[in-house]
Backbone as CSV, one residue per row, in Angstrom:
resi,resn,N_x,N_y,N_z,CA_x,CA_y,CA_z,C_x,C_y,C_z
1,MET,0.867,-1.090,-0.003,0.059,0.133,-0.298,0.804,1.226,-0.095
2,PHE,2.144,1.243,0.721,2.949,1.994,0.939,3.373,2.903,-0.670
3,TYR,3.868,1.637,-1.282,4.383,1.725,-2.507,3.420,2.408,-3.487
4,VAL,2.310,1.946,-3.533,1.006,2.527,-4.373,0.864,4.055,-4.173
5,THR,0.557,4.220,-2.634,0.200,5.709,-2.221,2.118,6.326,-2.880
6,VAL,3.061,5.865,-3.297,4.399,6.569,-3.448,4.265,7.001,-4.833
7,VAL,3.967,6.098,-5.596,3.432,6.032,-7.379,2.481,6.985,-7.635
8,VAL,0.705,6.972,-7.155,0.323,7.981,-7.110,0.779,9.401,-7.126
9,GLY,1.648,9.461,-5.600,2.033,10.791,-5.309,2.557,11.068,-6.365
10,ALA,3.826,10.717,-6.994,4.873,10.983,-8.196,4.010,11.518,-9.210
11,LEU,2.924,10.351,-9.800,2.446,10.966,-10.756,1.697,12.242,-10.841
12,VAL,1.505,12.542,-9.681,0.451,13.886,-9.345,1.259,15.011,-9.515
13,LEU,2.512,14.753,-8.710,3.598,15.692,-8.983,4.096,15.933,-10.364
14,PHE,3.920,15.012,-11.391,4.734,15.697,-12.597,3.489,15.897,-13.587
15,TRP,2.233,15.770,-13.341,1.543,16.227,-13.763,1.276,17.355,-13.664
16,ALA,1.388,17.852,-12.430,0.756,19.217,-11.411,1.936,19.942,-12.311
17,GLY,3.192,19.432,-12.238,4.602,20.475,-13.000,4.208,20.492,-14.902
18,VAL,3.670,19.711,-15.305,3.300,19.511,-16.948,2.469,21.045,-16.730
19,MET,1.726,20.965,-16.337,0.058,21.727,-16.336,1.429,23.348,-15.941
20,GLY,1.859,23.280,-14.881,2.288,24.640,-14.470,3.345,25.344,-15.849
21,SER,4.101,24.489,-15.949,5.083,24.762,-17.208,4.379,25.519,-18.666
22,PHE,3.391,24.798,-18.378,2.487,24.794,-20.023,1.399,26.660,-19.540
23,LEU,0.897,26.388,-18.022,0.410,27.588,-18.102,1.253,29.174,-17.740
24,TRP,2.660,29.000,-17.160,3.415,29.596,-17.201,4.300,30.336,-18.681
25,PHE,4.562,29.085,-19.298,5.830,29.372,-20.174,5.044,29.575,-21.879
26,GLY,3.285,29.233,-22.131,2.447,29.208,-23.176,3.074,30.560,-23.228
27,PRO,1.422,31.232,-22.292,2.039,32.843,-22.944,2.900,33.832,-23.156
28,ARG,3.986,33.079,-22.393,4.974,34.246,-22.622,5.553,33.812,-24.479
29,ARG,5.306,32.404,-24.282,6.177,32.621,-25.726,5.066,33.151,-26.654
30,TRP,3.670,33.042,-26.447,2.835,33.941,-28.132,3.203,34.956,-27.796
31,ARG,3.046,35.594,-26.759,3.569,36.865,-26.508,4.507,37.352,-27.674
32,ALA,5.921,36.686,-27.132,6.945,36.837,-28.143,6.629,36.490,-29.802
33,GLU,5.929,35.503,-29.879,5.708,35.447,-31.251,5.125,36.664,-31.597
34,GLU,3.772,37.149,-30.846,3.011,38.504,-31.560,3.767,39.324,-31.933
35,GLN,4.912,39.516,-30.964,5.524,40.672,-30.820,6.470,41.024,-32.441
36,TRP,7.270,39.483,-32.405,8.227,39.344,-33.442,7.202,39.509,-35.048
37,LEU,5.917,38.950,-35.217,5.275,39.332,-36.125,4.838,40.528,-36.277
38,ARG,4.400,41.447,-34.914,4.313,43.013,-35.523,5.347,43.979,-36.063
39,SER,6.635,43.196,-35.374,7.505,43.620,-35.833,7.903,43.346,-37.508
40,ARG,7.789,42.517,-38.088,7.524,41.827,-39.472,6.824,42.650,-40.276
41,ARG,5.263,42.903,-39.764,4.548,43.616,-40.351,4.820,45.068,-40.422
42,ALA,5.561,45.936,-39.224,5.775,46.974,-39.635,6.835,47.215,-40.689
43,ALA,7.980,46.675,-40.795,8.875,46.542,-41.926,8.652,47.048,-42.953
44,PHE,7.427,46.364,-43.480,6.498,46.305,-44.922,5.007,47.507,-44.612
45,VAL,4.384,47.308,-43.685,3.374,48.238,-43.543,3.451,48.782,-42.189
46,PRO,3.780,50.363,-42.027,3.768,51.227,-40.593,2.289,51.040,-40.000
47,GLU,2.260,50.467,-38.462,1.052,50.589,-37.932,0.627,51.814,-37.590
48,PRO,-0.715,52.096,-37.703,-1.161,53.576,-37.527,-0.894,53.922,-35.950
49,ASN,-0.408,55.415,-36.116,0.030,55.946,-34.964,-1.508,56.592,-33.787
50,PRO,-1.635,55.554,-32.955,-2.875,56.022,-31.910,-3.300,57.684,-31.527
51,ASP,-1.674,58.021,-31.466,-1.676,59.303,-31.026,-2.205,60.633,-31.978
52,SER,-2.362,60.039,-33.368,-2.552,61.041,-34.019,-3.729,60.513,-35.178
53,VAL,-4.836,60.126,-34.369,-5.842,60.318,-34.689,-6.778,61.255,-34.968
54,ASP,-7.107,62.552,-34.148,-7.710,63.784,-34.115,-6.793,64.746,-35.163
55,GLU,-5.436,64.345,-35.766,-4.543,65.411,-36.938,-5.459,65.259,-37.744
56,ALA,-5.210,66.348,-38.607,-6.016,66.403,-39.743,-5.323,65.292,-40.697
57,PRO,-6.030,64.794,-41.739,-5.163,64.140,-42.976,-4.704,64.509,-43.621
58,GLN,-3.531,63.830,-43.982,-2.491,64.345,-44.907,-3.225,64.540,-46.427
59,ARG,-2.758,65.674,-47.189,-3.573,65.763,-48.786,-2.457,65.177,-49.354
60,GLU,-3.079,64.689,-50.439,-2.361,63.200,-51.243,-2.253,64.009,-52.511
61,MET,-0.828,63.919,-53.039,-0.269,65.046,-54.438,-1.038,64.854,-55.261
62,PRO,-1.951,65.829,-56.094,-2.461,65.480,-57.208,-1.561,65.145,-58.501
63,ILE,-2.312,64.525,-59.318,-1.453,63.930,-60.275,-2.514,64.870,-61.756
64,HIS,-1.152,65.296,-62.266,-1.401,66.258,-63.278,-1.391,65.506,-64.649
65,ARG,-2.614,65.326,-65.150,-2.724,64.282,-66.438,-2.784,65.397,-67.896
66,ARG,-1.453,64.817,-68.838,-1.734,65.788,-69.899,-2.037,64.892,-71.002
67,PRO,-2.737,65.289,-71.927,-3.072,64.748,-73.594,-1.470,64.169,-73.965
68,PHE,-1.706,63.551,-74.724,-0.159,62.686,-75.183,0.519,63.498,-75.901
69,HIS,-0.038,64.646,-76.889,0.594,65.759,-77.876,1.472,66.464,-76.848
70,GLU,0.803,67.499,-75.999,1.314,68.435,-74.821,2.560,67.554,-74.094
71,ALA,2.152,66.307,-73.894,3.718,65.269,-73.034,4.651,65.122,-73.527
72,LEU,4.245,65.305,-74.958,5.329,64.721,-76.122,6.189,66.382,-76.454
73,TRP,5.410,67.389,-76.453,6.289,68.664,-77.148,7.036,68.944,-75.620
74,GLU,6.341,68.803,-74.422,7.055,69.075,-73.583,8.171,68.463,-72.741
75,ASP,7.984,67.047,-72.498,9.131,65.902,-72.223,10.122,65.509,-73.624
76,GLU,9.696,65.721,-74.828,10.432,65.556,-75.692,10.112,65.979,-77.080
77,PRO,10.972,67.451,-76.924,10.863,68.252,-77.718,11.588,67.629,-79.513
78,SER,12.602,66.803,-79.494,13.207,66.126,-80.553,11.819,65.369,-81.527
79,LEU,11.207,64.728,-80.608,10.493,63.678,-81.588,8.762,64.589,-81.728
80,ALA,8.699,65.980,-81.190,7.179,66.428,-81.279,7.186,66.837,-82.963
81,PRO,6.087,67.139,-83.402,5.941,67.611,-84.491,6.629,69.613,-84.759
82,SER,6.471,69.847,-86.025,7.295,70.916,-86.206,5.894,72.035,-85.660
83,PRO,6.669,73.678,-85.642,5.787,74.292,-85.471,4.384,74.070,-86.413
84,ARG,4.899,74.095,-87.567,4.210,74.317,-89.332,2.844,73.203,-89.232
85,VAL,3.440,71.892,-88.292,2.185,70.974,-88.107,1.033,71.046,-87.096
86,ARG,2.162,71.783,-85.777,1.453,72.276,-84.965,0.104,73.216,-85.417
87,ALA,0.020,74.331,-86.491,-0.551,75.444,-86.758,-1.771,74.862,-87.177
88,LEU,-0.773,73.587,-88.513,-2.370,73.047,-89.112,-3.528,72.203,-88.242
89,VAL,-2.682,71.598,-87.259,-3.727,70.558,-86.667,-4.298,71.535,-85.695
90,ARG,-4.175,72.831,-85.315,-5.018,73.877,-84.680,-6.114,74.564,-85.502
91,GLU,-5.896,74.500,-87.168,-6.919,74.898,-87.992,-7.649,74.132,-88.109
92,VAL,-7.245,72.908,-88.383,-7.951,71.437,-88.533,-9.484,71.446,-87.266
93,ALA,-8.774,71.356,-86.338,-9.247,71.681,-84.763,-10.665,72.804,-84.931
94,ALA,-9.988,73.807,-85.019,-11.233,75.421,-85.065,-12.238,74.897,-86.406
95,ARG,-11.586,74.514,-87.622,-12.758,74.478,-88.519,-13.547,73.350,-88.730
96,GLN,-13.311,72.140,-88.046,-14.310,70.810,-87.670,-15.369,71.354,-86.444
97,GLN,-14.733,71.973,-85.704,-15.592,72.549,-84.164,-16.337,73.420,-85.074
98,TRP,-15.923,74.475,-86.070,-16.955,75.800,-86.740,-18.022,74.805,-87.160
99,LEU,-17.667,73.768,-88.402,-18.551,72.884,-88.998,-19.146,72.055,-88.105
100,THR,-19.053,71.909,-87.254,-20.034,71.141,-85.720,-21.345,71.978,-85.711
101,ASP,-20.630,73.288,-85.410,-21.988,73.927,-84.551,-22.702,74.685,-85.747
102,GLU,-22.504,74.884,-86.819,-23.285,74.966,-87.853,-24.408,74.270,-88.100
103,ALA,-23.651,72.603,-88.048,-24.649,71.517,-88.411,-25.772,71.357,-86.999
104,GLY,-25.009,71.633,-86.053,-25.924,71.664,-85.068,-27.231,72.528,-84.939
105,LEU,-27.013,73.880,-86.359,-28.339,74.308,-86.023,-28.923,73.603,-86.681
106,HIS,-28.897,73.267,-87.390,-29.496,72.391,-88.470,-30.403,71.036,-88.102
107,GLU,-29.676,70.535,-87.311,-30.425,69.071,-86.811,-31.166,68.159,-87.190
108,GLU,-31.911,69.195,-87.761,-33.493,68.628,-88.006,-33.460,68.693,-89.750
109,ASN,-32.146,69.130,-90.469,-32.210,69.155,-92.100,-31.182,67.964,-92.305
110,GLY,-31.795,67.172,-93.074,-31.004,66.179,-93.717,-29.854,66.500,-94.484
111,GLU,-29.995,67.393,-95.167,-29.481,68.144,-96.422,-28.210,68.706,-95.775
112,MET,-28.394,69.327,-94.868,-27.411,70.170,-93.994,-26.473,69.046,-93.704
113,LYS,-26.834,67.881,-92.426,-25.910,66.652,-92.508,-25.098,66.484,-93.289
114,TRP,-25.614,66.157,-94.570,-25.182,65.489,-95.270,-24.010,66.709,-95.924
115,LYS,-24.148,67.645,-96.041,-23.044,69.137,-96.490,-22.268,68.694,-95.388
116,HIS,-22.332,68.779,-94.138,-21.418,68.660,-92.788,-20.152,67.762,-93.111
117,ALA,-20.928,66.626,-93.335,-20.384,65.198,-93.621,-18.703,65.743,-94.738
118,VAL,-19.823,65.920,-95.826,-18.714,65.984,-96.880,-17.658,67.010,-96.624
119,ALA,-18.421,68.467,-96.129,-17.173,69.345,-96.212,-16.144,69.257,-94.949
120,THR,-16.548,68.279,-94.184,-15.534,67.646,-93.150,-14.470,66.873,-93.402
121,ALA,-15.113,65.618,-94.455,-14.162,64.474,-95.510,-13.640,65.449,-96.034
122,ALA,-13.578,67.051,-96.686,-13.220,67.290,-97.647,-12.155,68.317,-97.565
123,LEU,-12.230,68.685,-96.031,-11.263,69.667,-95.400,-10.238,68.639,-94.431
124,THR,-10.470,67.514,-94.232,-9.315,66.282,-93.579,-8.847,66.567,-94.715
125,ALA,-8.870,65.748,-96.025,-8.559,65.558,-96.807,-7.547,66.278,-97.492
126,GLY,-8.085,67.995,-97.841,-7.223,69.076,-97.957,-6.188,69.113,-96.646
127,VAL,-6.229,69.132,-95.923,-5.279,69.382,-94.908,-4.266,67.970,-95.295
128,VAL,-4.700,67.207,-95.004,-4.020,65.881,-95.333,-2.808,66.093,-96.599
129,SER,-3.507,66.641,-97.773,-3.072,66.583,-98.872,-2.048,67.421,-98.394
130,GLY,-2.021,69.004,-98.147,-1.298,70.012,-97.792,0.187,69.378,-97.027
131,CYS,-0.251,68.492,-96.202,1.132,68.265,-95.378,2.294,67.273,-96.202
132,GLN,1.356,66.633,-97.085,2.335,66.140,-98.052,3.199,66.762,-98.971
133,THR,4.539,66.155,-99.345,5.245,67.072,-99.952,5.452,66.823,-101.631
134,LYS,4.483,67.676,-102.308,4.828,67.897,-103.932,6.144,67.182,-104.485
135,GLN,5.880,66.692,-105.351,7.009,65.985,-105.625,7.714,66.387,-106.833
136,PRO,9.245,67.061,-106.745,9.686,68.069,-107.813,9.571,67.080,-109.263
137,GLU,9.476,68.470,-110.035,9.061,68.117,-111.550,10.516,68.116,-111.952
138,ILE,11.200,67.019,-112.087,12.983,66.795,-112.465,12.984,67.290,-113.796
139,GLN,13.916,67.780,-113.972,14.231,68.516,-115.668,15.570,67.781,-115.938
140,ARG,15.423,67.393,-117.035,16.973,67.216,-117.996,18.087,68.268,-117.717
141,ASN,18.962,67.967,-117.813,20.194,69.367,-117.839,20.455,70.007,-119.824
142,PRO,20.046,70.913,-120.087,20.061,70.950,-121.570,21.556,71.184,-121.728
143,HIS,22.703,71.677,-120.828,23.707,71.401,-121.101,25.217,70.517,-120.568
144,PRO,25.055,69.479,-120.256,25.658,68.100,-119.869,27.428,68.582,-119.861
145,GLN,28.051,68.243,-119.443,29.680,68.441,-119.802,30.484,66.945,-119.106
146,GLU,29.969,65.778,-118.939,31.125,64.733,-118.639,29.524,63.627,-118.981
147,ARG,30.330,62.853,-120.313,29.970,61.699,-120.785,30.814,60.577,-120.639
148,TYR,30.154,59.363,-120.715,31.195,58.344,-120.779,30.413,57.036,-121.503
149,GLU,31.169,56.192,-122.236,31.080,55.239,-123.392,31.265,54.150,-122.301
150,ILE,30.789,52.811,-122.093,30.738,51.851,-121.386,30.296,50.497,-122.387
151,THR,31.317,49.960,-122.512,31.277,48.725,-123.533,31.354,47.479,-122.299
152,MET,30.461,46.544,-122.699,30.450,45.541,-121.508,30.582,44.146,-122.640
153,THR,32.079,43.275,-121.932,32.112,42.009,-122.607,31.786,40.909,-121.700
154,ILE,31.173,39.805,-122.779,30.816,38.892,-121.271,32.032,37.714,-122.124
155,ARG,32.698,36.675,-121.446,33.410,35.586,-121.516,33.084,34.222,-120.686
156,ASP,33.190,33.393,-121.539,33.051,32.307,-120.626,31.383,31.640,-120.391
157,ALA,29.973,32.771,-121.003,29.483,32.421,-120.186,28.388,30.991,-120.713
158,PRO,27.999,29.971,-120.139,27.031,29.178,-120.681,26.016,29.603,-121.292
159,GLY,25.832,30.151,-121.878,24.772,30.203,-122.638,24.292,32.181,-123.196
160,PRO,23.423,32.102,-123.800,23.375,33.610,-124.343,22.570,34.135,-123.107
161,PHE,22.149,35.372,-123.247,21.689,36.187,-122.256,20.307,37.037,-123.007
162,ARG,19.228,37.309,-122.386,18.285,37.908,-122.635,17.797,39.095,-122.178
163,ASP,16.890,40.055,-122.422,16.745,41.253,-122.103,17.839,42.592,-121.325
164,ILE,18.765,42.387,-122.159,20.376,43.259,-121.780,20.307,44.775,-121.517
165,GLY,20.001,45.437,-120.503,19.870,46.413,-120.093,20.296,47.372,-119.139
166,GLY,19.200,47.837,-118.056,19.619,48.591,-116.486,18.924,49.778,-116.934
167,SER,19.841,50.439,-115.912,19.275,51.853,-115.379,20.685,52.428,-114.682
168,VAL,20.574,54.157,-114.721,21.616,54.932,-114.069,20.489,56.133,-112.960
169,GLN,21.320,55.550,-111.906,20.594,55.955,-110.355,21.569,57.155,-110.216
170,TYR,20.758,58.527,-110.314,20.508,59.818,-109.572,20.139,59.936,-108.113
171,ASP,20.490,60.841,-107.581,20.280,60.905,-105.965,20.285,62.626,-105.518
172,VAL,19.836,63.231,-105.074,20.255,64.603,-104.812,20.679,64.544,-103.268
173,GLU,22.216,64.799,-103.947,22.988,65.034,-102.546,22.921,65.888,-101.614
174,ASN,22.293,67.186,-101.272,22.307,68.092,-100.587,20.603,67.864,-100.071
175,TRP,20.113,66.721,-99.676,18.296,66.567,-99.664,18.165,67.508,-98.404
176,VAL,18.913,67.344,-97.236,18.632,67.762,-95.913,18.663,69.185,-95.732
177,ASP,19.153,70.135,-96.804,19.300,71.479,-97.012,18.099,72.297,-97.689
178,CYS,18.087,71.236,-99.238,17.186,71.678,-100.110,15.643,71.301,-99.980
179,MET,15.185,70.312,-99.216,13.970,69.101,-98.791,13.350,69.721,-97.875
180,PRO,12.051,70.072,-97.826,11.123,70.448,-96.838,11.144,69.077,-95.837
181,GLU,11.558,69.535,-94.405,11.003,68.657,-93.272,9.909,68.336,-92.855
182,LYS,9.820,66.966,-92.556,8.289,65.981,-92.792,8.946,65.412,-90.998
183,TRP,7.514,64.933,-90.667,7.069,64.197,-89.495,6.497,63.445,-89.253
184,THR,6.827,62.286,-88.443,5.668,60.969,-88.340,5.878,60.785,-87.063
185,PHE,4.986,59.984,-86.306,5.162,59.298,-85.381,5.974,58.267,-85.276
186,GLU,6.427,57.426,-86.187,7.493,56.557,-86.698,8.779,56.989,-86.390
187,ARG,9.169,57.827,-87.702,10.589,58.222,-87.547,10.896,59.577,-87.026
188,GLY,10.045,60.657,-86.706,10.292,61.905,-86.146,10.518,62.716,-87.159
189,HIS,11.622,63.800,-86.857,11.946,64.993,-88.111,12.693,64.011,-88.796
190,TYR,12.183,63.912,-90.507,12.836,63.507,-91.528,13.078,64.614,-92.510
191,HIS,13.926,64.168,-93.702,13.837,65.155,-95.199,13.473,63.660,-96.122
192,ASP,13.119,63.393,-97.055,13.095,62.517,-98.019,14.075,63.366,-99.016
193,GLN,15.028,62.264,-99.821,15.806,62.142,-100.860,15.515,61.751,-101.750
194,PRO,15.062,62.772,-102.733,14.920,62.599,-103.495,15.651,61.555,-104.906
195,ASP,14.899,60.705,-105.702,15.919,59.974,-106.606,15.432,59.631,-108.151
196,GLU,15.838,59.544,-108.837,15.456,59.246,-110.676,16.207,58.067,-110.831
197,PHE,15.713,57.270,-111.843,16.439,56.357,-112.765,16.023,56.637,-113.729
198,LEU,17.188,56.731,-114.787,17.101,56.997,-116.136,17.358,55.259,-116.850
199,PRO,16.728,55.080,-117.929,17.022,53.677,-118.308,18.739,53.526,-119.269
200,LEU,18.994,52.324,-119.557,20.067,52.007,-120.157,19.941,51.287,-121.031
201,THR,20.192,51.591,-122.798,20.176,50.853,-123.444,21.149,50.532,-124.601
202,TYR,21.723,49.128,-124.116,22.973,48.448,-124.770,22.601,48.525,-125.968
203,THR,23.770,48.345,-127.171,23.407,48.165,-128.459,24.541,46.649,-128.578
204,ARG,24.492,46.038,-129.016,25.233,44.790,-129.341,26.334,45.282,-130.738
205,ILE,27.618,45.218,-130.354,28.753,45.973,-131.274,29.332,44.299,-132.160
206,ALA,29.333,43.424,-131.124,29.849,42.397,-132.001,29.481,41.012,-130.690
207,GLU,30.038,39.774,-131.204,29.434,38.814,-130.263,29.816,38.704,-129.101
208,ASN,28.981,38.595,-127.933,29.069,39.097,-126.770,29.742,40.411,-126.283
209,VAL,29.943,41.509,-126.863,29.965,42.606,-126.920,29.227,43.606,-126.735
210,TYR,28.662,44.793,-125.835,27.551,45.509,-126.100,28.326,46.773,-125.796
211,ARG,27.832,47.935,-126.283,28.030,49.493,-125.961,26.939,50.356,-125.388
212,THR,27.458,50.784,-124.975,25.787,52.211,-124.200,26.572,53.560,-124.044
213,GLN,26.055,54.157,-123.977,26.573,55.633,-123.406,25.702,56.359,-122.062
214,ILE,26.175,56.876,-121.010,25.526,57.405,-119.964,26.163,59.072,-119.549
215,THR,25.245,59.554,-119.057,25.943,61.031,-118.549,25.773,61.403,-117.506
216,VAL,26.985,61.842,-117.020,26.502,62.057,-115.185,26.199,63.027,-114.835
217,ASP,25.859,64.403,-115.443,25.495,65.461,-115.329,24.131,65.647,-115.887
218,ALA,23.097,64.433,-116.058,21.859,64.520,-116.791,20.699,64.994,-116.312
219,LEU,20.868,65.744,-114.568,19.862,66.275,-114.516,19.844,67.788,-114.193
220,GLN,19.000,68.559,-114.236,19.165,69.707,-113.970,19.073,70.355,-112.188
221,ASP,19.800,70.866,-112.086,19.709,71.432,-110.278,18.603,72.561,-110.161
222,GLU,17.701,71.978,-109.722,16.950,73.243,-109.133,16.326,73.154,-107.992
223,ASP,15.608,74.631,-107.682,14.966,74.973,-106.210,13.698,74.326,-106.280
224,TYR,13.455,73.106,-105.884,11.967,72.671,-105.973,10.991,73.719,-104.962
225,HIS,11.632,73.848,-103.349,10.460,74.152,-102.705,11.148,75.758,-101.910
226,GLY,11.732,75.986,-103.081,11.916,77.761,-101.983,13.100,77.295,-100.997
227,LEU,13.646,76.566,-100.829,14.785,76.005,-99.607,15.887,76.493,-99.881
228,GLY,16.313,76.596,-101.240,17.997,76.217,-101.869,17.616,75.359,-103.144
229,VAL,18.839,75.119,-104.051,18.786,74.615,-105.154,19.693,73.208,-104.570
230,CYS,18.541,72.003,-105.409,18.848,70.880,-104.870,19.792,70.461,-106.328
231,GLU,21.016,69.604,-105.403,22.164,69.615,-106.581,22.399,67.924,-106.564
232,TRP,22.028,67.506,-108.059,22.163,66.472,-108.255,23.414,65.520,-108.368
233,LYS,23.218,64.165,-108.279,24.871,63.189,-108.123,24.545,62.285,-108.980
234,MET,24.897,61.517,-109.917,24.854,60.307,-110.476,25.573,59.508,-109.207
235,THR,25.271,58.549,-109.084,25.513,57.370,-107.920,25.973,55.763,-108.399
236,VAL,25.419,55.156,-109.094,25.560,53.570,-109.775,25.109,53.756,-110.891
237,VAL,25.713,53.013,-111.938,25.142,52.703,-113.194,25.094,50.926,-113.259
238,THR,23.644,50.839,-113.102,23.345,48.938,-113.038,23.089,48.653,-114.191
239,SER,23.894,47.483,-114.980,23.794,46.698,-116.213,22.937,45.404,-115.571
240,ARG,22.065,45.085,-116.603,21.088,43.900,-116.410,20.996,43.342,-117.698
241,LEU,21.252,41.490,-117.148,21.492,40.493,-118.211,20.976,39.162,-117.304
242,TYR,19.470,39.041,-118.172,18.793,37.882,-117.380,19.584,36.412,-117.966
243,GLY,19.761,35.048,-116.987,20.331,33.910,-117.875,18.944,33.506,-117.567
244,MET,19.290,31.835,-117.416,18.165,30.922,-117.181,16.881,31.456,-116.105
245,SER,17.225,31.750,-115.229,15.924,32.490,-114.485,16.866,34.048,-113.235
246,VAL,17.804,33.788,-113.359,18.887,34.927,-112.596,18.835,35.773,-113.220
247,ARG,19.139,37.254,-112.354,19.288,38.534,-113.144,20.630,39.304,-112.444
248,PHE,21.793,39.013,-113.734,22.615,39.662,-113.147,22.960,40.999,-113.628
249,THR,23.278,41.560,-112.538,23.348,43.404,-111.805,25.536,43.650,-111.996
250,PRO,25.971,43.415,-112.604,27.327,44.153,-112.712,26.800,45.343,-112.505
251,ARG,27.755,46.492,-111.757,27.556,48.070,-111.364,28.831,48.688,-111.559
252,LEU,28.639,49.943,-111.792,29.892,50.747,-111.899,29.479,52.263,-111.214
253,HIS,29.791,52.623,-110.296,29.897,53.804,-109.269,30.754,54.847,-109.987
254,LEU,30.173,56.085,-109.551,31.074,56.881,-110.239,32.911,57.236,-110.391
255,GLU,33.035,56.779,-109.348,34.642,56.637,-108.875,35.428,55.951,-110.096
256,ASP,34.338,54.802,-110.046,34.421,53.926,-111.455,34.780,54.201,-112.694
257,LEU,33.450,54.738,-113.111,33.565,55.601,-114.120,34.768,56.477,-114.375
258,ARG,35.301,57.439,-113.540,36.286,58.755,-113.730,37.832,57.873,-113.381
259,ALA,37.750,56.728,-113.041,38.666,56.084,-112.689,39.578,55.343,-114.732
260,GLN,38.413,55.411,-115.288,38.266,54.635,-116.872,38.917,53.442,-116.586
261,GLN,38.842,52.852,-115.710,39.868,51.250,-115.791,38.711,50.385,-116.192
262,PRO,39.016,48.539,-116.742,38.194,48.046,-116.642,37.734,47.735,-115.599
263,LYS,36.685,47.113,-115.405,36.321,46.405,-114.167,35.500,44.719,-114.548
264,LYS,36.156,43.924,-113.625,35.489,42.368,-114.010,35.156,41.956,-113.077
265,VAL,33.971,41.548,-113.537,32.988,40.910,-112.592,32.588,39.447,-112.609
266,TYR,33.357,38.915,-111.594,33.406,37.241,-111.950,31.861,36.693,-111.237
267,PHE,31.205,35.527,-112.198,29.527,35.021,-111.973,30.121,33.485,-111.905
268,SER,29.191,32.740,-111.315,29.184,31.199,-111.214,28.145,30.592,-112.635
269,LYS,28.898,30.074,-113.381,28.113,28.928,-114.280,26.927,28.448,-113.305
270,ARG,26.968,27.699,-112.121,25.991,27.154,-111.900,24.662,28.055,-111.974
271,THR,24.776,29.040,-111.282,23.955,30.329,-110.849,23.253,30.953,-112.024
272,TYR,23.795,30.524,-113.434,23.594,30.817,-114.534,22.561,29.994,-115.144
273,LEU,22.706,28.767,-114.775,21.681,27.536,-115.240,20.824,27.209,-114.489
274,SER,20.565,27.930,-113.122,19.597,27.676,-111.787,18.253,28.147,-112.741
275,THR,17.123,27.222,-112.737,15.825,27.644,-113.284,14.813,27.852,-111.991
276,LYS,15.242,28.220,-110.808,14.470,28.276,-109.667,14.615,29.087,-108.908
277,LEU,15.553,30.254,-109.396,16.002,31.826,-108.894,15.149,32.353,-109.455
278,ASP,13.564,32.499,-109.482,12.838,33.458,-110.326,13.469,35.212,-110.293
279,ASP,14.121,36.031,-111.045,14.652,37.159,-110.881,15.295,37.670,-109.492
280,PHE,16.489,36.244,-109.546,17.034,36.797,-108.200,18.070,37.462,-109.001
281,PRO,18.518,38.924,-107.924,19.389,39.793,-108.395,21.119,39.069,-107.542
282,ASN,21.827,39.102,-108.559,23.596,38.524,-108.528,24.494,39.590,-108.713
283,SER,25.046,40.400,-108.025,25.793,41.814,-108.378,27.421,40.576,-109.006
284,GLY,27.490,39.373,-108.576,29.001,38.867,-108.645,29.830,39.200,-107.238
285,LYS,30.926,39.106,-108.013,32.382,39.075,-107.569,33.361,39.645,-107.719
286,SER,34.407,40.372,-107.170,35.537,41.270,-107.892,36.718,40.441,-108.157
287,SER,36.713,39.101,-107.333,37.690,38.104,-107.467,37.240,36.660,-107.531
288,PRO,37.622,35.469,-108.068,37.619,34.130,-107.928,37.476,33.742,-106.721
289,SER,38.073,34.275,-105.327,38.427,34.254,-104.346,36.957,34.137,-103.836
290,GLY,36.219,34.781,-103.950,34.840,34.834,-103.396,33.874,33.958,-103.510
291,PHE,34.403,32.901,-104.262,33.632,31.461,-104.183,34.489,30.708,-103.858
292,GLY,33.370,29.427,-103.711,34.150,28.008,-102.759,34.740,27.640,-103.855
293,ALA,35.845,26.561,-103.175,36.814,25.799,-104.077,36.109,24.845,-105.086
294,GLU,35.281,24.381,-104.878,34.204,23.569,-105.731,34.160,23.988,-107.018
295,VAL,33.693,25.681,-107.262,33.077,26.487,-108.300,34.275,26.802,-108.941
296,GLN,35.746,27.403,-108.530,36.613,27.870,-109.315,37.158,27.770,-110.546
297,ASP,36.694,27.084,-111.131,36.674,26.548,-112.335,35.573,26.715,-113.405
298,GLU,34.548,27.223,-112.715,32.913,27.161,-112.888,32.922,28.670,-113.235
299,LEU,33.202,29.021,-113.528,32.854,30.795,-113.267,33.043,31.473,-115.301
300,PHE,32.201,32.415,-114.869,32.261,33.249,-116.130,32.233,34.946,-115.775
301,THR,32.936,35.932,-116.681,33.260,37.282,-116.142,32.085,38.298,-117.331
302,ILE,31.959,39.172,-116.504,31.676,40.468,-117.051,32.468,41.219,-116.874
303,THR,32.670,41.952,-118.293,33.815,43.257,-117.984,33.080,44.713,-118.107
304,LEU,33.043,45.454,-117.754,32.856,46.888,-117.741,34.269,48.036,-118.280
305,THR,34.123,48.349,-119.331,35.479,49.665,-119.531,34.549,50.749,-119.688
306,PRO,34.663,51.403,-119.011,34.121,53.089,-119.387,35.004,54.075,-119.965
307,ARG,34.848,54.902,-120.670,35.796,55.766,-121.236,35.181,56.968,-121.606
308,ARG,35.994,58.217,-121.197,35.077,59.292,-121.170,34.867,60.067,-122.453
309,ILE,33.695,60.369,-123.140,33.874,61.175,-124.296,32.866,62.757,-123.744
310,TRP,32.984,63.731,-124.815,32.518,65.257,-124.964,31.003,64.872,-125.669
311,PRO,30.198,65.589,-125.618,28.622,65.465,-126.120,29.137,65.810,-127.423
């Protein structure tokens, strides 16, 4: 009986200790965890100060909303429209508003509504066409001073050529100074560079030998827009010969003409014989080393020889 009493007493004391520890350390641990969580939240979202409840609430910073075109003019002036374009936009807006007011006075009149729609469309089309740059009327130079004769010689070609001809390209050299400024959202401010292509006609003078003449100063320099004289310059002479399907295009630039030295251009015979490259342009190589080793012995040449003549 004594031993039973001792065992029961020991068990009572053990469970009393467990419950006391739970009741003593549990709330302290919970308070510690709650304080830790509160400190973590405060790092992201500060808790409100109970002492500042009666204070006046802080005013929010006002947001200044601007139309896109105004923001563009203020923040990125280099991309914004020019003053002339701005004036045209304001004029269109004013006229459209006037037309709208006029139409509002006659809402019951169907004919007036129709006239209003037609007038708005005409006004919009007129302003848009006014913004576009008028294409210059290019004139031929009545007194050219620099002409060349070009002799084209074909060697070792695997077959005949058809549609032999070409073109001479001319570009305005000072287009930034003599052409009006344009503006688009995609490109910003820019100037068009006029160009012109004159046809090149070859005459057969012998077997596989053809000859033509070109004029370097063929176009007349003119002031097209009241901004200064546009100066034309010949840039490249492009010959054209068709094989089976490929378009061969040997070229001479202005410096090649003035050097008056033969220019030999190499082409592959395999390219000539191809029938699957419909109208594919091939300008050739200046040396056989530009081709692979397997076609070094399968090349033909087109030689262009310029010679200066006087008109």
